[in-house]
C-alpha positions as a printed Julia matrix, in Angstrom:
667×3 Matrix{Float64}:
   1.74   -7.94  -35.54
  -0.04   -4.69  -36.54
   2.44   -1.63  -36.48
   2.64    2.14  -37.47
   2.92    2.63  -41.12
   5.88    4.32  -42.3
   4.53    7.6   -43.16
   3.23    7.62  -39.76
   6.65    7.0   -38.17
   8.06   10.06  -40.16
   5.66   12.27  -38.8
   6.39   10.99  -35.11
   9.72   11.76  -35.6
   9.49   15.15  -37.27
   6.84   16.29  -34.59
   9.78   15.53  -31.65
  11.59   19.02  -32.5
   9.51   21.56  -30.46
   8.26   21.73  -27.1
   4.55   21.77  -26.38
   2.85   24.94  -26.39
   6.35   26.78  -26.7
   7.83   28.3   -29.78
  11.27   26.95  -30.27
  13.78   29.53  -32.25
  15.68   26.31  -32.42
  13.45   25.14  -35.32
  13.14   28.26  -36.72
  16.87   28.71  -37.16
  17.07   25.1   -38.86
  14.48   25.9   -41.14
  16.34   29.34  -42.41
  19.56   27.07  -42.59
  17.76   24.27  -45.3
  16.45   27.42  -47.47
  19.87   29.33  -47.34
  21.13   25.39  -48.46
  18.73   25.34  -51.24
  19.52   28.73  -52.5
  23.46   28.13  -52.25
  23.56   24.74  -53.25
  24.32   24.2   -57.08
  23.92   20.75  -56.61
  20.5    20.65  -55.72
  17.35   20.31  -57.97
  16.36   23.72  -59.7
  12.62   24.59  -58.47
   9.87   23.89  -59.65
  10.08   20.24  -58.5
   8.0    17.61  -60.4
   5.35   16.41  -58.36
   4.71   13.36  -60.19
   8.25   12.26  -59.63
   9.17    9.47  -57.32
  10.28   10.97  -53.36
  14.27   10.28  -52.31
  15.07    8.69  -49.51
  14.76   10.07  -46.27
  18.76   10.48  -44.69
  19.43    9.55  -41.5
  16.39    7.99  -40.71
  16.57    4.41  -42.32
  13.13    4.38  -43.77
  11.68    4.74  -47.44
   9.04    6.44  -48.3
   5.92    4.53  -48.36
   5.26    3.05  -52.24
   1.94    4.76  -52.93
   1.6     2.37  -55.97
   1.16   -0.3   -53.19
  -2.02   -1.5   -51.73
  -3.27   -0.05  -48.36
  -3.44   -3.35  -46.74
   0.51   -3.49  -47.64
   1.46   -0.13  -46.2
  -0.62   -0.62  -42.87
  -0.92   -4.32  -42.13
  -4.17   -5.18  -40.14
  -3.88   -8.09  -37.43
  -1.68  -10.62  -37.92
  -2.49  -13.54  -40.39
  -5.64  -12.34  -40.4
  -7.77  -12.61  -43.45
  -9.57   -9.27  -45.14
 -12.78  -10.96  -44.74
 -12.18  -10.71  -40.67
 -11.33   -6.82  -41.28
 -14.42   -6.19  -39.85
 -15.25   -8.36  -37.11
 -15.6    -6.06  -33.89
 -13.33   -7.55  -30.94
 -13.02   -6.2   -27.62
  -9.36   -5.32  -26.62
  -6.77   -4.39  -23.76
  -4.36   -1.84  -23.54
  -0.76   -1.92  -21.85
   2.27    0.58  -22.26
   5.65   -0.81  -21.89
   9.09    1.12  -21.25
   7.68    3.71  -19.07
   8.65    2.41  -15.68
   9.68    5.31  -13.23
   8.55    8.26  -14.99
   5.72    9.57  -12.2
   2.17   10.6   -12.58
   2.22    9.8   -16.82
   0.4     6.71  -16.56
  -2.5     8.42  -14.65
  -2.01   11.56  -17.0
  -2.29    9.41  -20.16
  -5.27    7.22  -18.89
  -7.66    9.92  -18.25
  -7.08   11.46  -21.96
  -6.69    8.14  -23.56
  -8.97    6.97  -26.65
  -7.99    3.27  -26.04
  -9.45    3.47  -22.62
 -12.32    6.08  -22.86
 -13.71    3.22  -25.32
 -12.6     0.06  -23.92
 -16.09   -1.22  -23.22
 -17.01   -0.77  -26.62
 -16.04   -3.49  -29.18
 -14.18   -2.44  -32.47
 -13.15   -3.57  -35.89
  -9.38   -3.93  -36.35
  -8.99   -0.18  -38.58
 -10.93    1.61  -35.38
  -8.48    0.06  -32.81
  -5.67    0.76  -35.28
  -6.66    4.78  -35.32
  -7.17    4.79  -31.66
  -3.85    3.35  -31.04
  -2.15    5.64  -33.4
  -3.72    8.39  -31.57
  -2.49    7.31  -28.31
   0.9     6.51  -29.33
   0.91   10.19  -30.66
  -0.74   11.44  -27.05
   1.9     9.23  -25.13
   4.54   10.88  -27.47
   3.6    14.51  -26.7
   3.26   13.79  -22.43
   6.86   12.45  -22.47
   7.75   15.66  -24.69
   5.88   17.98  -22.31
   8.25   16.36  -19.44
  11.45   16.88  -20.98
  11.79   13.43  -23.02
  12.48   15.13  -26.43
  13.28   11.89  -28.17
  10.61    9.98  -27.02
   9.37    7.21  -29.71
   5.98    5.37  -29.31
   4.91    2.61  -31.36
   1.73    0.77  -31.07
   1.62   -3.02  -31.49
  -1.98   -5.29  -31.99
  -1.46   -8.65  -30.96
  -4.51  -11.2   -31.57
  -2.53  -14.41  -30.98
  -4.21  -15.31  -27.93
  -7.14  -17.33  -30.34
  -9.94  -15.63  -28.01
 -11.05  -12.85  -30.56
  -9.16  -10.48  -28.02
  -6.76   -7.95  -29.25
  -3.85   -6.83  -26.98
  -2.83   -3.3   -27.71
   0.82   -2.39  -26.54
   2.36    1.0   -26.57
   5.77    0.49  -26.55
   7.62    3.46  -25.78
  11.13    4.55  -25.89
  11.43    7.55  -23.94
  15.07    8.58  -24.58
  17.14   10.78  -22.43
  15.76   13.27  -20.11
  16.45   17.08  -21.3
  17.63   19.55  -18.29
  17.95   23.27  -18.48
  21.37   24.45  -18.78
  20.49   28.15  -18.15
  17.44   29.74  -16.46
  17.63   33.45  -16.7
  15.1    36.07  -15.18
  16.34   39.45  -16.77
  15.26   42.43  -15.18
  14.43   41.0   -11.84
  17.59   42.62  -10.0
  15.34   45.98  -10.4
  13.51   44.55   -7.6
  14.82   44.81   -4.05
  17.36   42.67   -3.01
  15.21   40.7    -0.55
  12.34   40.37   -2.86
  14.39   39.49   -5.65
  15.69   36.05   -3.88
  11.91   35.49   -2.8
  10.46   35.86   -6.29
  13.43   33.7    -7.92
  12.3    31.07   -5.12
   8.73   31.18   -6.12
   9.14   30.58   -9.94
  11.32   27.84   -8.87
  12.54   26.6   -12.11
  16.55   26.41  -12.13
  19.54   24.87  -13.7
  19.55   21.29  -14.04
  15.9    20.57  -13.55
  13.88   18.71  -15.98
  12.67   20.53  -19.14
   8.81   19.86  -17.73
   6.01   22.12  -19.23
   3.94   21.83  -16.12
   6.68   22.95  -13.64
   7.7    25.59  -15.9
   3.62   26.9   -16.47
   3.26   26.23  -12.65
   6.74   28.75  -11.7
   4.85   31.42  -13.95
   2.08   31.31  -12.6
   3.35   31.55   -8.66
   5.92   34.24  -10.23
   2.94   36.46  -11.44
   1.34   36.11   -7.47
   4.24   36.26   -5.54
   4.93   39.45   -7.57
   1.69   40.83   -6.4
   2.14   39.91   -2.89
   5.23   41.24   -2.68
   3.81   44.81   -3.52
   4.78   45.23   -7.29
   1.38   45.92   -8.55
   2.05   46.84  -12.12
   4.8    43.84  -12.49
   5.04   42.33  -16.03
   6.2    39.43  -17.49
   7.68   39.2   -20.93
   7.56   36.52  -23.58
   8.73   33.4   -22.32
  11.85   32.15  -24.34
  13.01   28.47  -24.49
  15.49   27.12  -26.97
  16.24   23.18  -27.15
  19.69   22.05  -27.93
  19.21   18.2   -29.29
  22.98   17.84  -29.68
  23.72   18.43  -26.19
  20.0    17.24  -24.81
  19.84   20.8   -23.06
  17.35   23.83  -22.85
  18.07   27.35  -21.79
  14.89   29.54  -20.49
  14.72   33.21  -20.72
  11.87   34.94  -18.94
  12.07   39.2   -18.87
  10.68   40.53  -15.55
  10.03   44.25  -15.44
   9.09   44.79  -11.38
   7.81   48.33  -12.39
   8.34   49.43   -8.54
   7.25   48.22   -5.16
   3.7    49.86   -4.3
   1.63   50.59   -1.47
  -1.94   50.7    -0.97
  -3.63   54.11   -1.59
  -7.4    55.32   -1.44
 -10.25   53.67   -2.04
 -12.4    55.01   -5.27
 -15.99   53.74   -5.4
 -17.23   53.91   -9.39
 -20.53   54.04  -10.71
 -23.88   54.2    -8.73
 -22.23   53.88   -5.19
 -24.05   50.85   -3.21
 -21.25   51.45   -0.17
 -19.19   54.44    0.39
 -15.63   54.51    0.36
 -15.5    54.25    4.25
 -17.69   51.6     4.74
 -15.75   49.4     1.8
 -12.5    50.73    3.75
 -13.79   48.98    7.04
 -14.65   45.4     5.28
 -11.12   45.44    3.58
  -8.21   43.83    5.18
  -5.39   46.78    3.9
  -5.37   50.14    4.94
  -3.78   52.92    2.93
   0.09   52.72    3.21
   0.56   49.19    3.98
   2.18   47.27    1.19
   0.47   46.21   -1.62
  -0.43   42.6    -1.69
  -3.08   41.67   -4.59
  -4.7    38.82   -2.63
  -5.89   41.51   -0.46
  -7.97   42.39   -3.56
  -9.83   39.39   -4.35
 -10.46   39.2    -0.56
 -12.44   42.25   -0.71
 -14.17   41.46   -3.82
 -15.51   37.96   -1.88
 -16.57   39.96    1.04
 -18.85   42.35   -1.18
 -20.5    39.8    -3.11
 -21.05   37.92    0.57
 -23.01   40.59    1.75
 -25.77   39.78   -0.34
 -26.13   42.96   -1.63
 -24.05   42.78   -4.64
 -24.2    40.81   -7.63
 -21.25   41.39   -8.98
 -17.76   43.34   -7.71
 -14.74   44.65   -9.67
 -12.22   45.65   -7.57
  -8.77   46.75   -9.67
  -5.43   48.59   -8.53
  -5.32   52.22  -10.44
  -1.64   53.86  -10.23
  -2.17   57.56   -8.57
   0.47   59.55  -10.61
   0.53   62.02   -7.81
   1.52   59.83   -4.76
   2.51   56.91   -6.42
   0.61   54.59   -4.52
  -2.1    52.28   -5.91
  -5.43   53.55   -5.1
  -8.61   50.89   -5.46
 -10.95   51.15   -7.75
 -14.3    49.45   -6.66
 -17.74   49.17   -8.71
 -20.33   47.17   -8.03
 -23.67   45.68   -9.4
 -26.53   45.85   -7.28
 -28.37   42.38   -6.29
 -32.4    42.18   -5.59
 -33.09   43.71   -2.31
 -36.24   42.4    -1.64
 -37.34   38.75   -0.41
 -40.39   37.37    0.5
 -40.3    33.76    2.17
 -43.15   31.47    3.26
 -43.13   28.05    4.85
 -45.92   25.35    5.48
 -45.46   22.37    7.88
 -47.21   19.7    10.0
 -45.28   17.92   13.0
 -46.91   15.26   15.08
 -45.88   17.14   18.72
 -46.62   20.71   17.0
 -49.51   20.39   14.58
 -50.05   22.91   11.7
 -47.79   25.86   11.21
 -47.65   28.9     8.69
 -44.63   31.04    8.4
 -44.14   34.09    6.03
 -41.53   37.15    6.12
 -40.69   39.96    4.19
 -37.14   41.18    4.29
 -35.54   44.57    2.95
 -31.45   43.34    2.85
 -30.53   47.21    2.97
 -33.3    49.38    4.48
 -31.02   50.72    6.88
 -27.59   51.25    4.72
 -25.04   50.4     4.84
 -26.04   46.81    5.05
 -29.12   46.95    7.46
 -31.6    43.95    6.69
 -34.88   44.77    8.13
 -37.13   41.58    8.42
 -40.74   41.2     9.26
 -41.76   37.59   10.16
 -45.15   36.12   11.24
 -45.82   32.72   12.41
 -49.33   31.02   12.78
 -49.83   27.89   14.08
 -51.74   25.05   16.14
 -49.39   25.68   19.23
 -47.24   28.93   18.6
 -47.95   32.18   17.27
 -45.82   35.08   16.55
 -44.99   38.31   15.13
 -41.51   39.86   14.9
 -39.36   42.42   13.51
 -35.59   41.89   13.22
 -32.44   44.38   12.37
 -29.2    42.44   11.16
 -26.54   44.88   10.06
 -23.11   43.14    8.9
 -19.5    44.5     9.06
 -20.92   46.65   11.87
 -18.02   48.66   13.1
 -15.43   45.95   11.06
 -15.1    42.89    9.19
 -17.16   39.98    9.99
 -19.03   41.95   12.81
 -22.67   41.52   12.84
 -25.38   43.68   15.06
 -28.5    41.82   15.77
 -31.49   43.47   17.03
 -35.0    41.79   17.55
 -38.64   42.85   18.98
 -40.69   40.07   19.0
 -44.34   39.14   20.53
 -45.0    35.03   20.65
 -47.18   32.81   21.93
 -45.88   29.31   22.58
 -47.61   25.82   23.82
 -45.79   23.13   24.83
 -46.29   19.93   26.76
 -44.08   21.57   29.22
 -45.84   25.51   29.92
 -47.94   27.67   27.66
 -46.01   31.54   27.54
 -47.01   34.61   26.33
 -43.84   36.42   25.9
 -42.69   40.09   24.68
 -38.92   40.17   23.75
 -36.37   43.14   23.28
 -32.87   41.69   22.35
 -29.51   43.08   20.72
 -25.91   41.34   20.42
 -23.17   41.74   18.39
 -21.92   38.37   17.06
 -18.65   37.36   14.87
 -20.19   34.16   12.97
 -18.83   31.58   10.23
 -20.13   31.54    7.18
 -20.3    28.96    3.84
 -17.53   31.45    2.29
 -15.44   32.05    5.34
 -15.41   29.29    8.21
 -13.91   31.07   10.95
 -12.18   29.01   13.63
 -12.9    31.5    16.65
 -16.66   32.56   16.96
 -18.24   34.7    19.62
 -21.23   36.53   20.61
 -22.41   39.28   23.89
 -25.8    40.69   23.97
 -28.75   41.7    26.28
 -32.3    40.54   26.29
 -35.04   41.87   28.06
 -38.45   39.8    28.5
 -41.95   39.81   30.2
 -43.5    36.46   29.96
 -47.01   34.85   31.11
 -46.31   31.53   31.81
 -48.53   28.52   33.08
 -47.35   25.57   34.4
 -48.02   23.0    36.91
 -47.25   23.38   40.78
 -45.95   20.36   41.9
 -46.76   20.88   45.3
 -50.52   21.48   44.9
 -50.85   19.59   41.51
 -52.68   22.6    40.25
 -52.21   24.81   37.26
 -50.98   28.07   37.91
 -49.97   31.38   36.16
 -47.2    33.37   36.97
 -45.46   36.54   35.31
 -41.51   36.99   35.04
 -39.7    39.9    34.04
 -36.47   38.83   33.01
 -33.09   40.54   32.44
 -30.3    38.8    30.59
 -26.75   39.16   29.44
 -26.29   36.25   27.28
 -22.12   35.63   25.85
 -20.92   32.84   23.97
 -17.39   31.63   22.6
 -16.85   29.08   19.98
 -13.91   27.08   18.54
 -14.47   25.08   15.2
 -11.58   22.89   14.09
 -13.68   20.97   11.56
 -13.05   20.79    7.71
 -16.65   21.7     6.76
 -19.8    24.11    8.23
 -22.29   21.73    7.45
 -20.7    18.63    6.74
 -17.68   18.01    8.72
 -15.64   14.93    8.31
 -12.31   15.33   10.24
 -11.63   17.46   13.09
 -13.31   19.02   16.47
 -15.85   21.62   17.61
 -16.09   23.1    21.17
 -18.62   25.94   22.46
 -19.29   27.73   25.91
 -22.07   29.6    26.7
 -22.66   32.06   29.41
 -26.12   33.9    30.63
 -26.73   35.76   33.94
 -29.86   36.52   34.38
 -32.04   38.85   36.81
 -35.71   37.26   37.34
 -38.34   39.71   38.83
 -41.49   37.22   39.98
 -42.63   38.41   43.25
 -39.25   39.28   44.26
 -35.84   39.79   42.57
 -33.15   36.94   42.57
 -30.58   35.78   40.27
 -29.08   32.75   38.58
 -26.75   31.75   35.77
 -27.38   29.31   32.74
 -24.17   27.77   31.65
 -23.96   25.32   28.86
 -21.01   23.06   27.38
 -20.76   21.47   23.63
 -18.39   19.52   22.03
 -17.89   17.35   18.81
 -15.23   15.21   17.11
 -15.32   13.75   13.7
 -12.61   11.05   12.72
 -12.52    9.09    9.21
 -12.13    5.43    9.31
 -11.31    5.49    5.24
 -12.65    7.44    2.12
 -16.35    6.51    3.25
 -16.8     5.64    6.71
 -16.58    9.02    9.61
 -17.4     8.19   13.13
 -18.69   11.58   14.75
 -19.29   11.71   18.49
 -21.06   14.7    20.28
 -21.54   16.02   24.42
 -23.55   18.22   25.82
 -23.88   19.38   29.38
 -25.45   22.02   31.15
 -26.22   23.38   34.38
 -28.67   26.36   36.13
 -26.67   27.42   39.43
 -28.22   30.13   41.73
 -32.06   29.42   42.24
 -34.38   26.52   42.75
 -35.94   24.83   39.46
 -39.48   26.02   40.55
 -38.5    29.81   40.74
 -37.14   29.74   37.44
 -39.7    30.48   34.66
 -40.34   27.21   32.76
 -39.36   28.74   29.21
 -35.39   29.22   30.95
 -35.18   25.9    32.34
 -33.17   22.92   30.39
 -35.27   20.49   28.07
 -34.28   17.25   26.01
 -35.68   15.22   23.6
 -36.0    15.57   19.38
 -33.55   15.65   16.25
 -31.01   17.94   17.75
 -30.93   16.31   21.03
 -31.75   12.47   21.94
 -33.19   11.28   18.81
 -36.05    8.45   19.4
 -37.84   10.83   21.87
 -40.49   13.49   21.18
 -39.25   17.29   21.17
 -38.59   18.27   24.96
 -40.23   15.15   26.2
 -37.09   13.65   28.08
 -36.72   14.46   32.21
 -39.09   14.96   34.91
 -42.72   14.87   34.81
 -45.53   16.67   36.82
 -47.62   14.07   39.04
 -51.0    15.23   37.5
 -50.81   15.37   33.61
 -47.74   13.65   33.07
 -46.04   16.36   31.19
 -42.5    17.13   30.93
 -41.46   20.03   33.57
 -37.72   20.81   32.46
 -34.9    20.9    34.96
 -31.72   22.74   35.89
 -28.88   20.25   34.47
 -28.53   18.79   31.39
 -26.36   15.72   29.6
 -26.45   14.72   26.31
 -24.33   12.19   24.02
 -24.25   10.99   20.61
 -22.33    8.4    18.4
 -22.97    7.9    14.74
 -20.94    6.39   11.83
 -21.61    8.35    8.43
 -21.51    5.77    5.67
 -21.49    7.2     2.13
 -22.94    4.68   -0.51
 -22.08    4.44   -4.13
 -26.02    5.21   -4.63
 -27.02    8.46   -6.63
 -23.38    9.13   -7.88
 -22.02    8.78   -4.17
 -24.34   11.24   -3.01
 -26.25    9.16   -0.29
 -25.11    8.17    3.29
 -26.47    5.81    5.43
 -26.06    6.95    9.07
 -26.79    4.33   12.13
 -26.58    6.5    15.45
 -27.25    5.89   19.12
 -28.15    8.85   21.44
 -28.51    8.89   25.11
 -29.42   11.52   27.4
 -31.47   13.44   30.74
 -33.08   16.21   32.01
 -31.89   16.59   36.36
 -33.85   18.7    38.78
 -30.15   19.03   40.66
 -27.52   21.05   39.5
 -25.37   18.58   38.47
 -26.11   16.01   36.0
 -26.59   12.24   37.04
 -25.52   10.61   33.98
 -26.01    7.37   35.71
 -29.95    7.43   34.64
 -29.77    8.0    30.91
 -32.45    7.53   28.27
 -31.14    5.9    25.13
 -32.49    6.18   21.55
 -31.15    4.53   18.36
 -32.09    4.42   14.8
 -30.45    4.75   11.44
 -30.41    7.78    9.11
 -30.07    8.78    5.41
 -28.06   11.79    4.23
 -28.46   13.26    0.57
 -25.5    15.67    0.14
 -26.17   18.73   -2.03
 -23.8    21.64   -3.13
 -25.08   23.55   -0.18
 -25.28   20.59    2.26
 -26.51   17.23    3.26
 -30.34   16.75    3.46
 -31.18   15.0     6.67
 -33.83   12.25    7.51
 -33.58   10.27   10.73
 -35.65    7.29   12.12
 -35.28    6.64   15.91
 -36.65    4.84   18.51
 -36.24    4.63   22.48
 -34.28    1.89   23.83
 -35.63    2.33   27.42
 -38.87    4.31   27.24
 -40.99    5.02   29.91
 -45.29    5.37   29.59
 -46.23    7.54   26.87
 -43.2     7.53   24.73
 -43.71    7.04   21.1
 -42.05    3.82   19.31
 -41.1     5.68   16.27
 -39.81    9.59   15.71
 -39.21   10.94   12.47
 -36.79   14.02   12.11
 -35.95   15.97    8.64
 -33.7    19.12    8.53
 -30.78   20.53    6.17
 -27.19   19.73    7.6
 -25.97   16.97    9.8
 -27.3    16.11   13.61
 -24.23   18.12   14.7
């Protein structure tokens, strides 16, 4: 049996006298006592000692000092009955631990740090295995002491008796008794308000008779610091942590001085350095007002909100005491991010032809936070020029003002339209930093559109001009766990757009759309996702409604397997889709995460159904089905999606294969 050398046993026993990461006054007292004994006991030998003299036996340990004149093989035996000629032979090995049942989480932590476990796949000779076993025995001893087992002893043993050339490394552990706190004291905490004092003690969490656990104490320190900041003690200080371990009683005492330094309230916001934003605008972003009780988490929230604006590369938000009022002023210093962006895109689609898009954006052209974007599109079936305004944090936190002026020409299978648009809205949206439960928007649109389609009655192409005014509003609830890649929860949204149209005479109608999706994990690798969408237009016949304002279905965000806007009724002359007054869509897919590319690749079989109808109420008995399989490559900004679908009940003219590429899940 390969066992620990005597010198290493002594070292392990001596190391068991102090708490990991903490200094022990008891150890210092013992050392001082030993020095006094040397000075006062006339029976002890006078200094200096003879370094060549033999060492005396260690009292009480039952071990003699190793004989340095003997061979190393005798002091640290190798594998049992293994000849020296085999010492360099490389062997595989197994690792086992005995004597640690009932200590939760210890084996997991040990396996994550173990040298033996990290190198188990690499064969090693006897010396290497011995060295790894020694390192792991010291590691396990430290982990036990960190949990309050100060008398823990671990002995590594290697057994090669199976005759298969494999070594069984066993760490024999004796945890010993669990040390507990005899007293936990937080002197100075009584200076806090009475109600706060009790809450702060509960936040620290460590109390009398708890195990002397290093991790628990460190968590308590962090929790107490956070709680002090949340209870209004902006300038509270924690003193030096003092833990004294008594090995005779197998207990410890903990003392942590706390200086609350008085409860505070928020004062003014003070802008330092080059002022990108005014103090008034920053105050509108902050989730606190002057005079509110101080909460340190509000400072972290403000810092993140300023960076999320896209105009700030770094933000410093710190509390400063106002000597005159005693309040906590908030000093804000911002570093500007690049303000301008030029972007371009070139693409080709079988249904849309070539398309080139370019844009220029200044994210603070109209301060504060007024981003202006000029955009142009040149394509086979689409041309556009537009100017858009987006002002973040408009009249309050997380509110966005949008404005748009656009002139477009769009040629679809269903219609061709030349449109001039003026639109504006105020919205509350989610983003990748704050995924909000509730989002909404309301706004107004004015459109002048010259549109060509087919007159069903005459079978002739016609051109009509529509003047349309709309008041679109929407409300959504997001109960999912991720904005771009949800795996659990559900989403619901509704949109209502009352519209007035002037075409020959004035008439009105309303567009209504409801969407819902649900995500259910089956296990760690499989998620079932479903979606439904229903829409209706009430108040006018299909023929009176401008073709660009009707419902259409088909494509990557609709019913996969079919072309873009290809579903629904068609004109009898050119067989082009003509849109409808009602819509029904349904989707079901399984998102299966594979181990490929470090678990970054998913396979997604799917089936979709849907159609467009002339009536106000969708007839779900007449559905078109599409099915296929998709691939998702998961990145830190969301999955990249590639779907390949085919129609299951196509009509004449439908393609057999359709491919869709986008960022994010299909729904």
